[in-house]
C-alpha positions, 0 to 999 in steps of 0.5 A: 109346343115341341120345344117346350115338350122336348125341354120338359122331357130333358128335365125329367130325364136329368132328374131321374138320372137317365141323362146328363144336362142338355141344352135347354131350348125354351125353359129356364132351369136352375141351377143351369141357366135361370140366373144368367137369363134373369140377369140378362132380361133385367139388363135388357130392360135397363138398356131399353130405359137408357135408350129412351124406350122405357123399361118395365119389370113386374114380378110376382113371387113368394120371396126375394132374397138373392143378393145378385138379383137384388143388385141387378134390380137396384142397377136397373132402377138407377137406369130408370126401369120401373119395377113393381115386385109383388112379394108375398113373404120375405123380401130383402130388397129395400124399395124407394131408397133415394139414389138406389131404388127410387123406381122400385115398389114392393107390395105384399098380398096375403089373402085367405087362399095364400096364392103361390103363383110366380109370374115374371113380366119383362116389357121388352120395349113393347114386345112383352115377355112373360114367364111362369114357374116355380122359382122365387128370387132366392139363392137356394132356388137359383143355385141349389135346387132344380127349378124351372120357369117357362115362357108364355108365348101365346099372346092371349094368355100372356096378356091375361097374365099381365092384365088379369093377374099382375094388373089385379095385384098391382091395383089391390087397395084392400089386402096389399101392403107396401114395403117402405124404404126403412123396411116397415110395411 
């Protein structure tokens, strides 16, 4: 896809000092536009929930430790967004707290391969959006590092990520641990 190639070239040029920040067409790049766009996507899911179209977020990452993202997820949960987080390591969000995070479930899967993929699914009222990339939902990743995530636009690949990667993780009843409201697994 030409827009993705142009964004990747602009990112490499930025990293090498060859050029200054450019406007990203498709990539979400921290610290430039990633946090803002993730907040917009989360709020959009809340709007879908408020409008009766359902709201759904499934996110797979290594760590979740950013107050802004946590607060946005809490707010979305309170609006009725169903949120499943697959967080391999550190998680500073408390799921299942009545009135705060009733609609949030956090699981962790640590297998022998220590898989590190990041996949972010926003249901968007049936017009699914999926992103893959390097960033965790951590302040250091969103504000103090250069990270990128890219939209998966091919419908076959997008569906495979939703069903085969995220769906498989959510269905795991062997290695998955669930985080409880009081902070125990």
